[in-house]
Biotite code that builds the C-alpha atoms (Angstrom):
import biotite.structure as struc

atoms = struc.array([
    struc.Atom([0.000, 0.000, 0.000], chain_id="A", res_id=1, res_name="MET", atom_name="CA", element="C"),
    struc.Atom([2.861, 2.345, 0.492], chain_id="A", res_id=2, res_name="THR", atom_name="CA", element="C"),
    struc.Atom([3.583, 2.054, -3.163], chain_id="A", res_id=3, res_name="ALA", atom_name="CA", element="C"),
    struc.Atom([0.158, 3.385, -3.936], chain_id="A", res_id=4, res_name="LEU", atom_name="CA", element="C"),
    struc.Atom([0.627, 6.503, -1.773], chain_id="A", res_id=5, res_name="LEU", atom_name="CA", element="C"),
    struc.Atom([4.003, 7.414, -3.190], chain_id="A", res_id=6, res_name="LYS", atom_name="CA", element="C"),
    struc.Atom([3.741, 9.553, -6.265], chain_id="A", res_id=7, res_name="PRO", atom_name="CA", element="C"),
    struc.Atom([5.724, 8.171, -9.088], chain_id="A", res_id=8, res_name="THR", atom_name="CA", element="C"),
    struc.Atom([7.976, 10.531, -10.852], chain_id="A", res_id=9, res_name="ARG", atom_name="CA", element="C"),
    struc.Atom([7.851, 10.432, -14.541], chain_id="A", res_id=10, res_name="LEU", atom_name="CA", element="C"),
    struc.Atom([11.007, 11.091, -16.358], chain_id="A", res_id=11, res_name="ARG", atom_name="CA", element="C"),
    struc.Atom([10.729, 13.612, -19.152], chain_id="A", res_id=12, res_name="PRO", atom_name="CA", element="C"),
    struc.Atom([11.511, 12.359, -22.562], chain_id="A", res_id=13, res_name="ALA", atom_name="CA", element="C"),
    struc.Atom([15.019, 13.284, -23.648], chain_id="A", res_id=14, res_name="PRO", atom_name="CA", element="C"),
    struc.Atom([15.134, 16.229, -25.992], chain_id="A", res_id=15, res_name="VAL", atom_name="CA", element="C"),
    struc.Atom([17.318, 15.740, -28.950], chain_id="A", res_id=16, res_name="LEU", atom_name="CA", element="C"),
    struc.Atom([19.320, 18.840, -29.825], chain_id="A", res_id=17, res_name="VAL", atom_name="CA", element="C"),
    struc.Atom([20.807, 18.899, -33.244], chain_id="A", res_id=18, res_name="PRO", atom_name="CA", element="C"),
    struc.Atom([24.573, 19.257, -33.391], chain_id="A", res_id=19, res_name="ALA", atom_name="CA", element="C"),
    struc.Atom([25.631, 22.841, -34.054], chain_id="A", res_id=20, res_name="PRO", atom_name="CA", element="C"),
    struc.Atom([26.600, 23.559, -37.596], chain_id="A", res_id=21, res_name="ALA", atom_name="CA", element="C"),
    struc.Atom([30.213, 24.529, -38.052], chain_id="A", res_id=22, res_name="PRO", atom_name="CA", element="C"),
    struc.Atom([30.684, 28.330, -38.080], chain_id="A", res_id=23, res_name="VAL", atom_name="CA", element="C"),
    struc.Atom([32.327, 29.606, -41.248], chain_id="A", res_id=24, res_name="PRO", atom_name="CA", element="C"),
    struc.Atom([35.852, 30.911, -40.877], chain_id="A", res_id=25, res_name="PHE", atom_name="CA", element="C"),
    struc.Atom([34.984, 34.273, -42.423], chain_id="A", res_id=26, res_name="LEU", atom_name="CA", element="C"),
    struc.Atom([32.264, 34.883, -39.831], chain_id="A", res_id=27, res_name="LEU", atom_name="CA", element="C"),
    struc.Atom([34.586, 34.094, -36.917], chain_id="A", res_id=28, res_name="THR", atom_name="CA", element="C"),
    struc.Atom([37.238, 36.363, -38.452], chain_id="A", res_id=29, res_name="PHE", atom_name="CA", element="C"),
    struc.Atom([34.767, 39.239, -38.832], chain_id="A", res_id=30, res_name="ILE", atom_name="CA", element="C"),
    struc.Atom([33.530, 38.862, -35.253], chain_id="A", res_id=31, res_name="LEU", atom_name="CA", element="C"),
    struc.Atom([37.089, 38.775, -33.921], chain_id="A", res_id=32, res_name="GLY", atom_name="CA", element="C"),
    struc.Atom([38.042, 41.830, -35.958], chain_id="A", res_id=33, res_name="ALA", atom_name="CA", element="C"),
    struc.Atom([34.979, 43.624, -34.600], chain_id="A", res_id=34, res_name="ARG", atom_name="CA", element="C"),
    struc.Atom([36.038, 42.924, -31.014], chain_id="A", res_id=35, res_name="ARG", atom_name="CA", element="C"),
    struc.Atom([39.539, 44.196, -31.705], chain_id="A", res_id=36, res_name="VAL", atom_name="CA", element="C"),
    struc.Atom([38.257, 47.335, -33.442], chain_id="A", res_id=37, res_name="LEU", atom_name="CA", element="C"),
    struc.Atom([35.846, 48.122, -30.610], chain_id="A", res_id=38, res_name="VAL", atom_name="CA", element="C"),
    struc.Atom([38.744, 47.842, -28.162], chain_id="A", res_id=39, res_name="ALA", atom_name="CA", element="C"),
    struc.Atom([40.888, 50.129, -30.353], chain_id="A", res_id=40, res_name="LEU", atom_name="CA", element="C"),
    struc.Atom([38.101, 52.708, -30.592], chain_id="A", res_id=41, res_name="VAL", atom_name="CA", element="C"),
    struc.Atom([37.693, 52.726, -26.815], chain_id="A", res_id=42, res_name="VAL", atom_name="CA", element="C"),
    struc.Atom([41.447, 53.155, -26.337], chain_id="A", res_id=43, res_name="VAL", atom_name="CA", element="C"),
    struc.Atom([41.465, 55.931, -28.957], chain_id="A", res_id=44, res_name="GLY", atom_name="CA", element="C"),
    struc.Atom([38.650, 57.775, -27.201], chain_id="A", res_id=45, res_name="LEU", atom_name="CA", element="C"),
    struc.Atom([40.481, 57.534, -23.883], chain_id="A", res_id=46, res_name="VAL", atom_name="CA", element="C"),
    struc.Atom([43.653, 58.924, -25.497], chain_id="A", res_id=47, res_name="VAL", atom_name="CA", element="C"),
    struc.Atom([41.650, 61.694, -27.173], chain_id="A", res_id=48, res_name="LEU", atom_name="CA", element="C"),
    struc.Atom([39.998, 62.668, -23.887], chain_id="A", res_id=49, res_name="ALA", atom_name="CA", element="C"),
    struc.Atom([43.406, 62.690, -22.191], chain_id="A", res_id=50, res_name="GLY", atom_name="CA", element="C"),
    struc.Atom([44.842, 64.917, -24.919], chain_id="A", res_id=51, res_name="GLY", atom_name="CA", element="C"),
    struc.Atom([41.927, 67.330, -24.580], chain_id="A", res_id=52, res_name="TYR", atom_name="CA", element="C"),
    struc.Atom([42.353, 67.455, -20.795], chain_id="A", res_id=53, res_name="TRP", atom_name="CA", element="C"),
    struc.Atom([46.096, 68.097, -21.205], chain_id="A", res_id=54, res_name="TRP", atom_name="CA", element="C"),
    struc.Atom([45.425, 70.919, -23.693], chain_id="A", res_id=55, res_name="THR", atom_name="CA", element="C"),
    struc.Atom([42.954, 72.642, -21.370], chain_id="A", res_id=56, res_name="VAL", atom_name="CA", element="C"),
    struc.Atom([45.277, 72.311, -18.388], chain_id="A", res_id=57, res_name="GLN", atom_name="CA", element="C"),
    struc.Atom([48.226, 73.656, -20.370], chain_id="A", res_id=58, res_name="THR", atom_name="CA", element="C"),
    struc.Atom([46.255, 76.690, -21.536], chain_id="A", res_id=59, res_name="GLN", atom_name="CA", element="C"),
    struc.Atom([45.060, 77.450, -18.013], chain_id="A", res_id=60, res_name="GLN", atom_name="CA", element="C"),
    struc.Atom([48.586, 77.126, -16.640], chain_id="A", res_id=61, res_name="HIS", atom_name="CA", element="C"),
    struc.Atom([49.916, 79.394, -19.409], chain_id="A", res_id=62, res_name="TRP", atom_name="CA", element="C"),
    struc.Atom([47.254, 82.025, -18.685], chain_id="A", res_id=63, res_name="ALA", atom_name="CA", element="C"),
    struc.Atom([48.101, 81.998, -14.961], chain_id="A", res_id=64, res_name="GLU", atom_name="CA", element="C"),
    struc.Atom([51.827, 82.235, -15.687], chain_id="A", res_id=65, res_name="SER", atom_name="CA", element="C"),
    struc.Atom([51.279, 85.097, -18.131], chain_id="A", res_id=66, res_name="TYR", atom_name="CA", element="C"),
    struc.Atom([49.218, 87.042, -15.588], chain_id="A", res_id=67, res_name="GLN", atom_name="CA", element="C"),
    struc.Atom([51.930, 86.499, -12.993], chain_id="A", res_id=68, res_name="GLN", atom_name="CA", element="C"),
    struc.Atom([54.528, 87.737, -15.502], chain_id="A", res_id=69, res_name="LEU", atom_name="CA", element="C"),
    struc.Atom([52.450, 90.863, -16.157], chain_id="A", res_id=70, res_name="GLN", atom_name="CA", element="C"),
    struc.Atom([52.147, 91.537, -12.410], chain_id="A", res_id=71, res_name="ARG", atom_name="CA", element="C"),
    struc.Atom([55.892, 91.067, -11.897], chain_id="A", res_id=72, res_name="LEU", atom_name="CA", element="C"),
    struc.Atom([56.706, 93.318, -14.855], chain_id="A", res_id=73, res_name="THR", atom_name="CA", element="C"),
    struc.Atom([54.476, 96.058, -13.476], chain_id="A", res_id=74, res_name="GLN", atom_name="CA", element="C"),
    struc.Atom([56.007, 95.604, -10.023], chain_id="A", res_id=75, res_name="HIS", atom_name="CA", element="C"),
    struc.Atom([59.499, 95.878, -11.535], chain_id="A", res_id=76, res_name="THR", atom_name="CA", element="C"),
    struc.Atom([58.550, 99.115, -13.317], chain_id="A", res_id=77, res_name="ARG", atom_name="CA", element="C"),
    struc.Atom([57.160, 100.528, -10.081], chain_id="A", res_id=78, res_name="ASP", atom_name="CA", element="C"),
    struc.Atom([60.332, 99.609, -8.206], chain_id="A", res_id=79, res_name="LEU", atom_name="CA", element="C"),
    struc.Atom([62.570, 101.136, -10.899], chain_id="A", res_id=80, res_name="GLU", atom_name="CA", element="C"),
    struc.Atom([60.550, 104.360, -10.839], chain_id="A", res_id=81, res_name="TRP", atom_name="CA", element="C"),
    struc.Atom([60.636, 104.487, -7.041], chain_id="A", res_id=82, res_name="ALA", atom_name="CA", element="C"),
    struc.Atom([64.412, 103.867, -6.996], chain_id="A", res_id=83, res_name="THR", atom_name="CA", element="C"),
    struc.Atom([65.016, 106.580, -9.581], chain_id="A", res_id=84, res_name="ALA", atom_name="CA", element="C"),
    struc.Atom([62.793, 108.994, -7.630], chain_id="A", res_id=85, res_name="ALA", atom_name="CA", element="C"),
    struc.Atom([64.709, 108.274, -4.433], chain_id="A", res_id=86, res_name="LEU", atom_name="CA", element="C"),
    struc.Atom([68.028, 108.840, -6.171], chain_id="A", res_id=87, res_name="GLU", atom_name="CA", element="C"),
    struc.Atom([66.776, 112.197, -7.452], chain_id="A", res_id=88, res_name="GLY", atom_name="CA", element="C"),
    struc.Atom([67.008, 111.353, -11.160], chain_id="A", res_id=89, res_name="GLN", atom_name="CA", element="C"),
    struc.Atom([63.361, 112.070, -11.817], chain_id="A", res_id=90, res_name="ILE", atom_name="CA", element="C"),
    struc.Atom([60.618, 114.019, -10.178], chain_id="A", res_id=91, res_name="THR", atom_name="CA", element="C"),
    struc.Atom([57.081, 112.759, -9.609], chain_id="A", res_id=92, res_name="PRO", atom_name="CA", element="C"),
    struc.Atom([55.930, 115.126, -12.361], chain_id="A", res_id=93, res_name="ALA", atom_name="CA", element="C"),
    struc.Atom([57.978, 113.126, -14.868], chain_id="A", res_id=94, res_name="GLN", atom_name="CA", element="C"),
    struc.Atom([56.524, 109.629, -14.893], chain_id="A", res_id=95, res_name="PRO", atom_name="CA", element="C"),
    struc.Atom([58.082, 106.888, -16.919], chain_id="A", res_id=96, res_name="GLY", atom_name="CA", element="C"),
    struc.Atom([61.647, 107.286, -15.724], chain_id="A", res_id=97, res_name="GLY", atom_name="CA", element="C"),
    struc.Atom([62.514, 110.044, -18.205], chain_id="A", res_id=98, res_name="LEU", atom_name="CA", element="C"),
    struc.Atom([65.374, 112.365, -17.344], chain_id="A", res_id=99, res_name="VAL", atom_name="CA", element="C"),
    struc.Atom([65.460, 115.852, -18.912], chain_id="A", res_id=100, res_name="PRO", atom_name="CA", element="C"),
    struc.Atom([68.340, 116.205, -21.384], chain_id="A", res_id=101, res_name="PRO", atom_name="CA", element="C"),
    struc.Atom([71.381, 118.291, -20.474], chain_id="A", res_id=102, res_name="ARG", atom_name="CA", element="C"),
    struc.Atom([72.563, 121.016, -22.878], chain_id="A", res_id=103, res_name="PRO", atom_name="CA", element="C"),
    struc.Atom([75.730, 119.104, -23.776], chain_id="A", res_id=104, res_name="GLU", atom_name="CA", element="C"),
    struc.Atom([73.575, 116.200, -24.960], chain_id="A", res_id=105, res_name="GLN", atom_name="CA", element="C"),
    struc.Atom([71.571, 118.254, -27.465], chain_id="A", res_id=106, res_name="LEU", atom_name="CA", element="C"),
    struc.Atom([72.328, 118.199, -31.191], chain_id="A", res_id=107, res_name="LEU", atom_name="CA", element="C"),
    struc.Atom([72.006, 121.449, -33.109], chain_id="A", res_id=108, res_name="VAL", atom_name="CA", element="C"),
    struc.Atom([71.393, 121.079, -36.838], chain_id="A", res_id=109, res_name="LEU", atom_name="CA", element="C"),
    struc.Atom([71.757, 123.899, -39.371], chain_id="A", res_id=110, res_name="PRO", atom_name="CA", element="C"),
    struc.Atom([68.615, 125.067, -41.074], chain_id="A", res_id=111, res_name="GLN", atom_name="CA", element="C"),
    struc.Atom([67.934, 123.392, -44.400], chain_id="A", res_id=112, res_name="ALA", atom_name="CA", element="C"),
    struc.Atom([67.981, 125.503, -47.564], chain_id="A", res_id=113, res_name="SER", atom_name="CA", element="C"),
    struc.Atom([64.553, 126.346, -48.964], chain_id="A", res_id=114, res_name="PRO", atom_name="CA", element="C"),
    struc.Atom([63.260, 124.050, -51.671], chain_id="A", res_id=115, res_name="ARG", atom_name="CA", element="C"),
    struc.Atom([62.092, 125.195, -55.047], chain_id="A", res_id=116, res_name="LEU", atom_name="CA", element="C"),
    struc.Atom([58.387, 124.769, -55.429], chain_id="A", res_id=117, res_name="THR", atom_name="CA", element="C"),
    struc.Atom([58.071, 124.525, -59.199], chain_id="A", res_id=118, res_name="THR", atom_name="CA", element="C"),
    struc.Atom([55.275, 122.308, -60.444], chain_id="A", res_id=119, res_name="PRO", atom_name="CA", element="C"),
    struc.Atom([56.270, 119.178, -62.291], chain_id="A", res_id=120, res_name="LEU", atom_name="CA", element="C"),
    struc.Atom([55.484, 119.061, -66.005], chain_id="A", res_id=121, res_name="PRO", atom_name="CA", element="C"),
    struc.Atom([52.304, 117.173, -66.742], chain_id="A", res_id=122, res_name="ALA", atom_name="CA", element="C"),
    struc.Atom([52.735, 113.816, -68.349], chain_id="A", res_id=123, res_name="ALA", atom_name="CA", element="C"),
    struc.Atom([51.296, 113.544, -71.859], chain_id="A", res_id=124, res_name="PRO", atom_name="CA", element="C"),
    struc.Atom([48.010, 111.696, -71.967], chain_id="A", res_id=125, res_name="VAL", atom_name="CA", element="C"),
    struc.Atom([47.820, 108.939, -74.552], chain_id="A", res_id=126, res_name="THR", atom_name="CA", element="C"),
    struc.Atom([44.611, 107.179, -75.397], chain_id="A", res_id=127, res_name="LEU", atom_name="CA", element="C"),
    struc.Atom([44.835, 103.472, -75.962], chain_id="A", res_id=128, res_name="VAL", atom_name="CA", element="C"),
    struc.Atom([42.446, 102.013, -78.503], chain_id="A", res_id=129, res_name="ALA", atom_name="CA", element="C"),
    struc.Atom([40.673, 99.114, -76.845], chain_id="A", res_id=130, res_name="LEU", atom_name="CA", element="C"),
    struc.Atom([39.262, 96.244, -78.892], chain_id="A", res_id=131, res_name="PRO", atom_name="CA", element="C"),
    struc.Atom([35.494, 96.149, -79.221], chain_id="A", res_id=132, res_name="LEU", atom_name="CA", element="C"),
    struc.Atom([35.129, 92.691, -77.747], chain_id="A", res_id=133, res_name="ALA", atom_name="CA", element="C"),
    struc.Atom([37.178, 89.814, -76.529], chain_id="A", res_id=134, res_name="TYR", atom_name="CA", element="C"),
])
């Protein structure tokens, strides 16, 4: 009676799977080439992004360095002017570090002779006969 109470398990019928057809060589080659090209494109994009980042960083660094150079140049001019003012070479009314010339430094040139103001002869006008059409 115990055999009647136990459910019997039925085994499913085996499913027959056909053997896979051989994959053509050309198809495997194309799929492999596709994988390689996708990898190369990804690497190229990473290199391109890195080059762009480097370009932006270089330009920002150059701009900061140029501004610092401009500040230092202006500071140097201010210091040179202040040093010259302290040494008495210039007065505050003469900005730019200019020193008035001394008489022994001046050049005196003789006055040029007057020029003749005669009008130039007019050039003769010649008419060129142009063809009627090209």
